[in-house]
Each structure stands twice: as structure tokens, then as C-alpha cells.
MDTraj code that builds the backbone (N, CA, C; nanometers):
import mdtraj as md
import numpy as np

residues = "MET LEU ILE ARG ARG LEU ALA ARG LEU ALA LEU ALA GLY ILE PHE ILE SER GLY GLY LEU ASP SER LEU LYS HIS PRO GLN SER LYS LYS ALA MET ALA GLU PRO VAL VAL GLN ARG LEU ALA GLY PRO LEU GLY LEU PRO GLN ASP THR GLU LEU LEU VAL ARG ALA ASN ALA ALA THR MET LEU ALA GLY GLY SER LEU LEU ALA LEU GLY HIS LEU PRO ARG LEU ALA SER THR VAL LEU VAL GLY ALA MET ILE PRO THR THR ALA THR HIS ASP PHE TRP ALA GLN THR ASP PRO ALA GLU LYS LYS LYS GLN ARG THR GLN PHE LEU LYS ASN VAL ALA ILE ILE GLY GLY LEU THR LEU ALA ALA LEU ASP THR GLU GLY LYS PRO GLY LEU THR TYR ARG ALA LYS LEU ALA GLY ARG SER ALA ASP ARG THR VAL SER THR THR ARG ARG GLU ALA ARG HIS ALA ALA ARG ALA ALA ARG ARG GLU ALA ARG LEU ALA ALA ALA HIS ALA LYS HIS ALA PHE SER".split()
xyz = np.array([
    [-5.4424, 8.2590, 3.4148],
    [-5.5776, 8.2912, 3.3736],
    [-5.6465, 8.1617, 3.3286],
    [-5.7698, 8.1459, 3.3658],
    [-5.8455, 8.0244, 3.3400],
    [-5.8604, 7.9961, 3.1907],
    [-5.8887, 8.0976, 3.1123],
    [-5.9075, 8.0771, 2.9679],
    [-5.7791, 8.0244, 2.9041],
    [-5.6657, 8.0776, 2.9452],
    [-5.5367, 8.0331, 2.8923],
    [-5.5155, 7.8854, 2.9246],
    [-5.5443, 7.8461, 3.0475],
    [-5.5278, 7.7066, 3.0899],
    [-5.6206, 7.6144, 3.0110],
    [-5.7451, 7.6566, 2.9942],
    [-5.8406, 7.5736, 2.9198],
    [-5.8009, 7.5617, 2.7726],
    [-5.7535, 7.6703, 2.7148],
    [-5.7106, 7.6670, 2.5746],
    [-5.5917, 7.5731, 2.5565],
    [-5.4958, 7.5789, 2.6476],
    [-5.3803, 7.4892, 2.6390],
    [-5.4228, 7.3438, 2.6557],
    [-5.5150, 7.3207, 2.7484],
    [-5.5653, 7.1855, 2.7708],
    [-5.6351, 7.1329, 2.6455],
    [-5.7168, 7.2181, 2.5831],
    [-5.7869, 7.1772, 2.4606],
    [-5.6881, 7.1482, 2.3478],
    [-5.5859, 7.2293, 2.3361],
    [-5.4849, 7.2117, 2.2322],
    [-5.4014, 7.0867, 2.2590],
    [-5.3761, 7.0572, 2.3836],
    [-5.2909, 6.9436, 2.4201],
    [-5.3590, 6.8089, 2.3979],
    [-5.4901, 6.8067, 2.4045],
    [-5.5635, 6.6798, 2.3963],
    [-5.5309, 6.5973, 2.2730],
    [-5.5220, 6.6603, 2.1580],
    [-5.4962, 6.5866, 2.0349],
    [-5.3569, 6.5240, 2.0348],
    [-5.2607, 6.5881, 2.1023],
    [-5.1251, 6.5351, 2.1073],
    [-5.1143, 6.4183, 2.2048],
    [-5.1834, 6.4291, 2.3169],
    [-5.1819, 6.3195, 2.4141],
    [-5.2488, 6.1970, 2.3538],
    [-5.3670, 6.2161, 2.2974],
    [-5.4405, 6.1058, 2.2370],
    [-5.3652, 6.0462, 2.1177],
    [-5.3211, 6.1315, 2.0263],
    [-5.2501, 6.0839, 1.9080],
    [-5.1163, 6.0219, 1.9427],
    [-5.0470, 6.0794, 2.0398],
    [-4.9187, 6.0240, 2.0817],
    [-4.9334, 5.8858, 2.1418],
    [-5.0324, 5.8679, 2.2279],
    [-5.0575, 5.7355, 2.2867],
    [-5.0928, 5.6336, 2.1788],
    [-5.1803, 5.6724, 2.0863],
    [-5.2212, 5.5815, 1.9790],
    [-5.1023, 5.5412, 1.8925],
    [-5.0186, 5.6374, 1.8577],
    [-4.9031, 5.6066, 1.7723],
    [-4.7985, 5.5237, 1.8458],
    [-4.7866, 5.5414, 1.9759],
    [-4.6940, 5.4574, 2.0521],
    [-4.7437, 5.3133, 2.0586],
    [-4.8748, 5.2966, 2.0772],
    [-4.9322, 5.1626, 2.0852],
    [-4.9377, 5.0942, 1.9485],
    [-4.9688, 5.1714, 1.8447],
    [-4.9896, 5.1137, 1.7112],
    [-4.9096, 5.1909, 1.6064],
    [-4.7778, 5.1849, 1.6102],
    [-4.6987, 5.2618, 1.5135],
    [-4.7172, 5.2132, 1.3696],
    [-4.7579, 5.0875, 1.3546],
    [-4.7785, 5.0324, 1.2198],
    [-4.8874, 5.1075, 1.1441],
    [-4.9862, 5.1603, 1.2174],
    [-5.0961, 5.2315, 1.1511],
    [-5.0486, 5.3616, 1.0862],
    [-4.9393, 5.4173, 1.1330],
    [-4.8860, 5.5428, 1.0775],
    [-4.7668, 5.5182, 0.9847],
    [-4.7137, 5.3968, 0.9898],
    [-4.5902, 5.3654, 0.9177],
    [-4.6030, 5.3872, 0.7670],
    [-4.7119, 5.3433, 0.7072],
    [-4.7280, 5.3552, 0.5622],
    [-4.7314, 5.5013, 0.5180],
    [-4.8016, 5.5851, 0.5941],
    [-4.8084, 5.7274, 0.5577],
    [-4.6760, 5.7982, 0.5823],
    [-4.6040, 5.7538, 0.6846],
    [-4.4784, 5.8199, 0.7200],
    [-4.3625, 5.7772, 0.6296],
    [-4.3733, 5.6624, 0.5684],
    [-4.2629, 5.6073, 0.4888],
    [-4.2087, 5.7038, 0.3831],
    [-4.2930, 5.7669, 0.3005],
    [-4.2372, 5.8593, 0.2007],
    [-4.1642, 5.9782, 0.2619],
    [-4.2138, 6.0273, 0.3730],
    [-4.1487, 6.1409, 0.4398],
    [-4.0141, 6.0964, 0.4963],
    [-4.0111, 5.9791, 0.5578],
    [-3.8856, 5.9259, 0.6119],
    [-3.7848, 5.9049, 0.4992],
    [-3.8302, 5.8485, 0.3873],
    [-3.7411, 5.8254, 0.2728],
    [-3.6785, 5.9564, 0.2254],
    [-3.7598, 6.0617, 0.2218],
    [-3.7146, 6.1919, 0.1726],
    [-3.6238, 6.2651, 0.2713],
    [-3.6547, 6.2583, 0.4008],
    [-3.5881, 6.3445, 0.4980],
    [-3.4828, 6.2772, 0.5860],
    [-3.4917, 6.1465, 0.6044],
    [-3.4017, 6.0794, 0.6991],
    [-3.2554, 6.0977, 0.6600],
    [-3.2236, 6.0748, 0.5348],
    [-3.0844, 6.0880, 0.4895],
    [-3.0281, 6.2273, 0.5097],
    [-3.0924, 6.3297, 0.4513],
    [-3.0390, 6.4655, 0.4667],
    [-3.0319, 6.5149, 0.6114],
    [-3.1222, 6.4677, 0.6962],
    [-3.1232, 6.5113, 0.8361],
    [-3.0378, 6.4226, 0.9265],
    [-2.9805, 6.3159, 0.8700],
    [-2.8971, 6.2253, 0.9483],
    [-2.9760, 6.1385, 1.0443],
    [-3.1012, 6.1081, 1.0100],
    [-3.1863, 6.0256, 1.0950],
    [-3.1810, 5.8808, 1.0484],
    [-3.2137, 5.7865, 1.1353],
    [-3.2174, 5.6464, 1.0915],
    [-3.3308, 5.6248, 0.9909],
    [-3.3143, 5.5247, 0.9074],
    [-3.4157, 5.4932, 0.8056],
    [-3.5302, 5.4088, 0.8626],
    [-3.5287, 5.3784, 0.9910],
    [-3.6304, 5.2967, 1.0563],
    [-3.7569, 5.3790, 1.0783],
    [-3.8550, 5.3611, 0.9901],
    [-3.9779, 5.4405, 0.9953],
    [-4.0537, 5.4194, 1.1253],
    [-4.0633, 5.2951, 1.1699],
    [-4.1386, 5.2677, 1.2923],
    [-4.0735, 5.3364, 1.4125],
    [-3.9422, 5.3351, 1.4187],
    [-3.8713, 5.4034, 1.5272],
    [-3.8997, 5.5536, 1.5245],
    [-3.8968, 5.6126, 1.4062],
    [-3.9226, 5.7567, 1.3944],
    [-4.0680, 5.7906, 1.4269],
    [-4.1601, 5.7021, 1.3906],
    [-4.3012, 5.7226, 1.4261],
    [-4.3157, 5.7202, 1.5783],
    [-4.2493, 5.6248, 1.6420],
    [-4.2551, 5.6159, 1.7891],
    [-4.1893, 5.7381, 1.8552],
    [-4.0779, 5.7816, 1.8008],
    [-4.0093, 5.8991, 1.8568],
    [-4.0975, 6.0232, 1.8445],
    [-4.1620, 6.0397, 1.7292],
    [-4.2526, 6.1538, 1.7099],
    [-4.3717, 6.1425, 1.8058],
    [-4.4209, 6.0203, 1.8242],
    [-4.5335, 5.9989, 1.9162],
    [-4.4933, 6.0329, 2.0596],
    [-4.3733, 5.9912, 2.1007],
    [-4.3269, 6.0211, 2.2367],
    [-4.3103, 6.1720, 2.2552],
    [-4.2608, 6.2384, 2.1508],
    [-4.2462, 6.3840, 2.1561],
    [-4.3824, 6.4503, 2.1721],
    [-4.4798, 6.4038, 2.0956],
    [-4.6149, 6.4611, 2.1036],
    [-4.6776, 6.4348, 2.2402],
    [-4.6600, 6.3146, 2.2910],
    [-4.7160, 6.2799, 2.4217],
    [-4.6522, 6.3650, 2.5324],
    [-4.5199, 6.3766, 2.5299],
    [-4.4507, 6.4559, 2.6327],
    [-4.4864, 6.6042, 2.6201],
    [-4.4807, 6.6570, 2.4990],
    [-4.5134, 6.7982, 2.4784],
    [-4.6583, 6.8279, 2.5126],
    [-4.7482, 6.7388, 2.4712],
    [-4.8905, 6.7565, 2.5023],
    [-4.9173, 6.7519, 2.6515],
    [-4.8485, 6.6625, 2.7207],
    [-4.8663, 6.6521, 2.8659],
    [-4.8164, 6.7782, 2.9361],
    [-4.6982, 6.8257, 2.8958],
    [-4.6457, 6.9494, 2.9552],
    [-4.7391, 7.0676, 2.9296],
    [-4.7902, 7.0741, 2.8065],
    [-4.8808, 7.1834, 2.7715],
    [-5.0101, 7.1748, 2.8526],
    [-5.0641, 7.0547, 2.8661],
    [-5.1885, 7.0365, 2.9417],
    [-5.1710, 7.0730, 3.0886],
    [-5.0548, 7.0403, 3.1434],
    [-5.0290, 7.0684, 3.2847],
    [-4.9841, 7.2122, 3.3094],
    [-4.9542, 7.2832, 3.2007],
    [-4.9095, 7.4218, 3.2142],
    [-4.7631, 7.4345, 3.2533],
    [-4.6862, 7.3257, 3.2405],
    [-4.5435, 7.3283, 3.2710],
    [-4.4657, 7.3598, 3.1435],
    [-4.3841, 7.4626, 3.1475],
    [-4.3040, 7.5042, 3.0313],
    [-4.3887, 7.5124, 2.9041],
    [-4.5009, 7.5829, 2.9087],
    [-4.5925, 7.5819, 2.7947],
    [-4.5319, 7.6383, 2.6655],
    [-4.4431, 7.7370, 2.6776],
    [-4.3831, 7.7946, 2.5562],
    [-4.2871, 7.6949, 2.4925],
    [-4.2079, 7.6289, 2.5739],
    [-4.1159, 7.5279, 2.5221],
    [-4.1936, 7.4089, 2.4659],
    [-4.2947, 7.3637, 2.5390],
    [-4.3762, 7.2504, 2.4936],
    [-4.4418, 7.2817, 2.3594],
    [-4.4942, 7.4024, 2.3441],
    [-4.5584, 7.4417, 2.2179],
    [-4.4580, 7.4440, 2.1040],
    [-4.3384, 7.4925, 2.1304],
    [-4.2347, 7.4975, 2.0276],
    [-4.1951, 7.3567, 1.9847],
    [-4.1791, 7.2674, 2.0806],
    [-4.1451, 7.1275, 2.0498],
    [-4.2575, 7.0632, 1.9680],
    [-4.3807, 7.0923, 2.0052],
    [-4.4946, 7.0345, 1.9324],
    [-4.5034, 7.0866, 1.7888],
    [-4.4667, 7.2123, 1.7668],
    [-4.4615, 7.2635, 1.6291],
    [-4.3622, 7.1797, 1.5493],
    [-4.2463, 7.1535, 1.6081],
    [-4.1460, 7.0709, 1.5410],
    [-4.1966, 6.9311, 1.5114],
    [-4.2744, 6.8743, 1.6024],
    [-4.3298, 6.7401, 1.5812],
    [-4.4405, 6.7412, 1.4762],
    [-4.5088, 6.8533, 1.4629],
    [-4.6191, 6.8614, 1.3662],
    [-4.5712, 6.8732, 1.2215],
    [-4.4513, 6.9223, 1.2008],
    [-4.4035, 6.9435, 1.0639],
    [-4.3970, 6.8117, 0.9860],
    [-4.3296, 6.7070, 1.0366],
    [-4.3304, 6.5824, 0.9589],
    [-4.4690, 6.5184, 0.9510],
    [-4.5474, 6.5347, 1.0571],
    [-4.6837, 6.4794, 1.0559],
    [-4.7664, 6.5459, 0.9460],
    [-4.7530, 6.6764, 0.9338],
    [-4.8273, 6.7505, 0.8318],
    [-4.7807, 6.7118, 0.6922],
    [-4.6518, 6.6854, 0.6791],
    [-4.5970, 6.6476, 0.5480],
    [-4.6492, 6.5134, 0.4995],
    [-4.7037, 6.4301, 0.5887],
    [-4.7571, 6.3002, 0.5447],
    [-4.8894, 6.3159, 0.4701],
    [-4.9535, 6.4289, 0.4845],
    [-5.0831, 6.4514, 0.4181],
    [-5.0602, 6.5215, 0.2839],
    [-5.0076, 6.4470, 0.1894],
    [-4.9729, 6.5023, 0.0580],
    [-5.0937, 6.4972, -0.0361],
    [-5.1913, 6.5817, -0.0089],
    [-5.3153, 6.5827, -0.0880],
    [-5.2891, 6.6143, -0.2340],
    [-5.1865, 6.6899, -0.2635],
    [-5.1547, 6.7284, -0.4002],
    [-5.1166, 6.6088, -0.4863],
    [-5.0726, 6.4986, -0.4234],
    [-5.0313, 6.3803, -0.4997],
    [-5.1443, 6.2796, -0.5166],
    [-5.2592, 6.3051, -0.4562],
    [-5.3720, 6.2111, -0.4622],
    [-5.4478, 6.2250, -0.5935],
    [-5.4927, 6.1122, -0.6457],
    [-5.5724, 6.1139, -0.7692],
    [-5.7202, 6.0931, -0.7400],
    [-5.7507, 6.0198, -0.6343],
    [-5.8904, 5.9961, -0.5963],
    [-5.9449, 6.1230, -0.5307],
    [-6.0545, 6.1816, -0.5849],
    [-6.1084, 6.3072, -0.5302],
    [-6.1453, 6.2987, -0.3810],
    [-6.2020, 6.1861, -0.3394],
    [-6.2413, 6.1726, -0.1982],
    [-6.1177, 6.1681, -0.1081],
    [-6.0166, 6.0926, -0.1504],
    [-5.8930, 6.0842, -0.0722],
    [-5.8205, 6.2183, -0.0723],
    [-5.8227, 6.2868, -0.1855],
    [-5.7592, 6.4180, -0.1962],
    [-5.8239, 6.5158, -0.0980],
    [-5.9572, 6.5135, -0.0918],
    [-6.0303, 6.6022, -0.0013],
    [-5.9983, 6.5685, 0.1444],
    [-5.9943, 6.4382, 0.1754],
    [-5.9636, 6.3942, 0.3115],
    [-5.8224, 6.4390, 0.3517],
    [-5.7255, 6.4195, 0.2654],
    [-5.5876, 6.4563, 0.2952],
    [-5.5707, 6.6092, 0.3056],
    [-5.6419, 6.6831, 0.2197],
    [-5.6348, 6.8299, 0.2261],
    [-5.6926, 6.8793, 0.3581],
    [-5.8032, 6.8199, 0.4014],
    [-5.8643, 6.8576, 0.5291],
    [-5.7676, 6.8311, 0.6444],
    [-5.7032, 6.7146, 0.6449],
    [-5.6078, 6.6810, 0.7501],
    [-5.4871, 6.7763, 0.7475],
    [-5.4407, 6.8071, 0.6258],
    [-5.3283, 6.8999, 0.6090],
    [-5.3635, 7.0370, 0.6665],
    [-5.4796, 7.0894, 0.6293],
    [-5.5212, 7.2219, 0.6763],
    [-5.5488, 7.2230, 0.8267],
    [-5.6009, 7.1113, 0.8781],
    [-5.6218, 7.0998, 1.0235],
    [-5.4878, 7.1089, 1.0949],
    [-5.3878, 7.0396, 1.0428],
    [-5.2552, 7.0431, 1.1036],
    [-5.1935, 7.1825, 1.0958],
    [-5.2126, 7.2494, 0.9833],
    [-5.1610, 7.3857, 0.9696],
    [-5.2287, 7.4774, 1.0726],
    [-5.3578, 7.4585, 1.0935],
    [-5.4297, 7.5380, 1.1940],
    [-5.3763, 7.5093, 1.3344],
    [-5.3484, 7.3833, 1.3640],
    [-5.2931, 7.3476, 1.4948],
    [-5.1549, 7.4105, 1.5122],
    [-5.0740, 7.4091, 1.4064],
    [-4.9425, 7.4730, 1.4116],
    [-4.9595, 7.6220, 1.4426],
    [-5.0607, 7.6836, 1.3833],
    [-5.0885, 7.8245, 1.4131],
    [-5.1224, 7.8459, 1.5598],
    [-5.2062, 7.7605, 1.6143],
    [-5.2415, 7.7701, 1.7562],
    [-5.1213, 7.7468, 1.8461],
    [-5.0385, 7.6499, 1.8100],
    [-4.9179, 7.6229, 1.8878],
    [-4.8203, 7.7408, 1.8817],
    [-4.8133, 7.8032, 1.7652],
    [-4.7250, 7.9192, 1.7510],
    [-4.7707, 8.0316, 1.8431],
    [-4.9012, 8.0545, 1.8492],
    [-4.9527, 8.1558, 1.9423],
    [-4.9205, 8.1184, 2.0868],
    [-4.9361, 7.9902, 2.1200],
    [-4.9059, 7.9456, 2.2564],
    [-4.7563, 7.9594, 2.2862],
    [-4.6731, 7.9345, 2.1860],
    [-4.5278, 7.9464, 2.2058],
    [-4.4856, 8.0911, 2.2269],
    [-4.5585, 8.1836, 2.1693],
    [-4.5243, 8.3256, 2.1804],
    [-4.5947, 8.3944, 2.2973],
    [-4.6892, 8.3253, 2.3613],
    [-4.7679, 8.3836, 2.4694],
    [-4.6821, 8.4033, 2.5942],
    [-4.6682, 8.5269, 2.6351],
    [-4.5895, 8.5578, 2.7557],
    [-4.6790, 8.5760, 2.8777],
    [-4.8049, 8.5443, 2.8650],
    [-4.9019, 8.5551, 2.9746],
    [-4.9094, 8.6962, 3.0305],
    [-4.8958, 8.7938, 2.9434],
    [-4.9048, 8.9330, 2.9851],
    [-4.7766, 8.9887, 3.0443],
    [-4.6765, 8.9042, 3.0576],
    [-4.5473, 8.9492, 3.1095],
    [-4.4625, 8.9946, 2.9915],
    [-4.3685, 9.0831, 3.0159],
    [-4.2815, 9.1252, 2.9060],
    [-4.2039, 9.0070, 2.8493],
    [-4.1870, 9.0079, 2.7173],
    [-4.1110, 8.9029, 2.6511],
    [-3.9614, 8.9205, 2.6704],
    [-3.8855, 8.8238, 2.6228],
    [-3.7404, 8.8261, 2.6386],
    [-3.6768, 8.9453, 2.5682],
    [-3.7278, 8.9809, 2.4506],
    [-3.6712, 9.0934, 2.3762],
    [-3.6851, 9.2217, 2.4572],
    [-3.8037, 9.2443, 2.5099],
    [-3.8273, 9.3639, 2.5905],
    [-3.7385, 9.3638, 2.7151],
    [-3.7314, 9.2485, 2.7817],
    [-3.6503, 9.2408, 2.9033],
    [-3.5022, 9.2620, 2.8734],
    [-3.4569, 9.2108, 2.7578],
    [-3.3162, 9.2314, 2.7207],
    [-3.2882, 9.3789, 2.6942],
    [-3.3806, 9.4463, 2.6243],
    [-3.3636, 9.5905, 2.6008],
    [-3.3637, 9.6662, 2.7332],
    [-3.4546, 9.6292, 2.8211],
    [-3.4639, 9.6937, 2.9516],
    [-3.3354, 9.6727, 3.0319],
    [-3.2827, 9.5521, 3.0270],
    [-3.1574, 9.5241, 3.0983],
    [-3.0435, 9.6055, 3.0383],
    [-3.0418, 9.6185, 2.9062],
    [-2.9393, 9.6999, 2.8404],
    [-2.9490, 9.8448, 2.8825],
    [-3.0697, 9.8970, 2.8865],
    [-3.0887, 10.0360, 2.9307],
    [-3.0469, 10.0523, 3.0761],
    [-3.0804, 9.9547, 3.1571],
    [-3.0434, 9.9596, 3.2979],
    [-2.8917, 9.9594, 3.3130],
    [-2.8249, 9.8765, 3.2336],
    [-2.6782, 9.8723, 3.2383],
    [-2.6200, 10.0057, 3.1924],
    [-2.6792, 10.0633, 3.0872],
    [-2.6328, 10.1947, 3.0390],
    [-2.6506, 10.3003, 3.1477],
    [-2.7658, 10.2969, 3.2165],
    [-2.7899, 10.3925, 3.3243],
    [-2.6909, 10.3721, 3.4374],
    [-2.6598, 10.2479, 3.4673],
    [-2.5638, 10.2182, 3.5738],
    [-2.4264, 10.2729, 3.5373],
    [-2.3848, 10.2543, 3.4128],
    [-2.2553, 10.3068, 3.3680],
    [-2.2556, 10.4590, 3.3771],
    [-2.3617, 10.5238, 3.3300],
    [-2.3712, 10.6705, 3.3359],
    [-2.3667, 10.7196, 3.4794],
    [-2.4419, 10.6546, 3.5654],
    [-2.4457, 10.6944, 3.7054],
    [-2.3075, 10.6765, 3.7691],
    [-2.2426, 10.5662, 3.7388],
    [-2.1095, 10.5407, 3.7951],
    [-2.0107, 10.6460, 3.7481],
    [-2.0137, 10.6798, 3.6206],
    [-1.9242, 10.7840, 3.5686],
    [-1.9512, 10.9190, 3.6370],
    [-2.0780, 10.9545, 3.6498],
    [-2.1149, 11.0811, 3.7131],
    [-2.0673, 11.0830, 3.8587],
    [-2.0908, 10.9743, 3.9309],
    [-2.0477, 10.9658, 4.0697],
    [-1.8953, 10.9750, 4.0788],
    [-1.8247, 10.9133, 3.9844],
    [-1.6773, 10.9200, 3.9849],
    [-1.6304, 11.0632, 3.9610],
    [-1.6945, 11.1352, 3.8692],
    [-1.6597, 11.2770, 3.8451],
    [-1.6825, 11.3595, 3.9713],
    [-1.7970, 11.3397, 4.0367],
    [-1.8273, 11.4129, 4.1602],
    [-1.7243, 11.3803, 4.2687],
    [-1.6896, 11.2541, 4.2810],
    [-1.5916, 11.2136, 4.3826],
    [-1.4547, 11.2746, 4.3528],
    [-1.4176, 11.2785, 4.2241],
    [-1.2877, 11.3371, 4.1864],
    [-1.2857, 11.4865, 4.2177],
    [-1.3943, 11.5567, 4.1856],
    [-1.4022, 11.7009, 4.2153],
    [-1.3952, 11.7242, 4.3662],
    [-1.4679, 11.6435, 4.4408],
    [-1.4677, 11.6586, 4.5871],
    [-1.3279, 11.6318, 4.6427],
    [-1.2604, 11.5325, 4.5871],
    [-1.1246, 11.5012, 4.6335],
    [-1.0295, 11.6167, 4.6024],
    [-1.0418, 11.6776, 4.4826],
    [-0.9569, 11.7922, 4.4475],
    [-0.9832, 11.9096, 4.5414],
    [-1.1130, 11.9348, 4.5705],
    [-1.1475, 12.0434, 4.6638],
    [-1.0882, 12.0179, 4.8014],
    [-1.1010, 11.8969, 4.8508],
    [-1.0470, 11.8610, 4.9817],
    [-0.8951, 11.8788, 4.9835],
    [-0.8303, 11.8379, 4.8722],
    [-0.6837, 11.8509, 4.8651],
    [-0.6439, 11.9982, 4.8671],
    [-0.7152, 12.0826, 4.7896],
    [-0.6853, 12.2268, 4.7886],
    [-0.7085, 12.2860, 4.9278],
    [-0.8169, 12.2472, 4.9903],
    [-0.8485, 12.2978, 5.1235],
    [-0.7424, 12.2546, 5.2245],
    [-0.7019, 12.1298, 5.2163],
    [-0.5990, 12.0790, 5.3076],
    [-0.4664, 12.1522, 5.2847],
    [-0.4345, 12.1768, 5.1561],
    [-0.3103, 12.2498, 5.1244],
    [-0.3186, 12.3917, 5.1779],
    [-0.4330, 12.4555, 5.1633],
    [-0.4506, 12.5923, 5.2127],
    [-0.4385, 12.5951, 5.3636],
    [-0.4964, 12.4982, 5.4343],
    [-0.4856, 12.4924, 5.5812],
    [-0.3412, 12.4702, 5.6239],
    [-0.2731, 12.3832, 5.5509],
    [-0.1320, 12.3543, 5.5842],
    [-0.0478, 12.4791, 5.5642],
    [-0.0703, 12.5497, 5.4545],
    [0.0057, 12.6723, 5.4238],
    [-0.0238, 12.7768, 5.5315],
    [-0.1484, 12.7898, 5.5718],
    [-0.1887, 12.8882, 5.6718],
    [-0.1325, 12.8530, 5.8090],
    [-0.1230, 12.7233, 5.8386],
    [-0.0744, 12.6786, 5.9683],
    [0.0746, 12.7099, 5.9833],
    [0.1524, 12.7079, 5.8758],
    [0.2956, 12.7346, 5.8815],
    [0.3270, 12.8826, 5.8634],
    [0.2264, 12.9667, 5.8371],
    [0.2560, 13.1097, 5.8189],
    [0.2437, 13.1881, 5.9455],
])
top = md.Topology()
chain = top.add_chain()
for i, resn in enumerate(residues, 1):
    res = top.add_residue(resn, chain, resSeq=i)
    for name in ("N", "CA", "C"):
        top.add_atom(name, md.element.get_by_symbol(name[0]), res)
traj = md.Trajectory(xyz[None], top)
């Protein structure tokens, strides 16, 4: 559907643009990312190299944004982009700001990122009108149950028919020798 494609393209633009910028100029994001890296790198087993992590996040955003824009694996791309947005959103710590103007700027960026995460979540869950995996799994389970029931019923019918044939054959044999 055209609207779906346009919406994905619009959503992908910020990741392609931001990813390219961060790959070219990781130093511009390094200062904001440093506190998040300090807090999370150790517990998550990541390297302490902030610039490397900024570049890795940028590459993830660029790849995910490109896939989303092209409509290739849009659900997977959206899910990956949600993961990339979490550390990015954590860099906007408006609650720690003392300057009112900076606090407002950081809160706006934080809320913008939360809104983008919401849009990505919708894109990740969008099945394009097709049944989702949960529904298909239930349907497959029901189909398997029906197959088992049908097989059992057919086996009962075959067993009854075989018993009838055996009785008939025995009766013919008995009659033939009498």
C-alpha cells in the first residue's frame, strides 16, 4: 500500500541522515554519549570506546533506515532501530540539566525520540493486513489437531472395514467347504 511505503520512507529519513552524520562526525556525538557508555558498557560487556560505539550505533541506524526506506524486512529493520534508539534517547538527560533553555531542548529531543520509538514499534508490529505469527501458529496448531483427528477417524474406518472383510471372507470360506 502506498501510504505504508510513504510512512516508512518518512520514518527512515531521520535514521539515514543521522546515521551518515554520526559516521562522518562521531566526535560531535561523543560528549553526549560518554555518560551513557560509562554507565552501560561494563554491565553489557561492551568496549569502553565511545567513538566506536557511536559509529556502531550510526551504522545500525543507517542500515536499518535504509532497509526500512526500501521496504526490505521492514519489521526487522524497525525492531533493530528501536534498539538503536534506546541509547540515543538516554543521552538526552533533561532531568539532570540546570539551565532552563538546555533542559527544554533536551526534553524536546527526549520526547521526539520516544515518539519515534512509538512509530517504529507500530512499524515493527505491522503485518500489512496479513495474519501475524501468533495467529498463524494457532491456525497451524488447529490444522495439526484436525489432521490427527482425521487420521484417527480414517484409521477406525479402515479397521472396521478390514474386520468386515475378514468376517465376509471367513463366511465365504466356511460356505465354500460346506
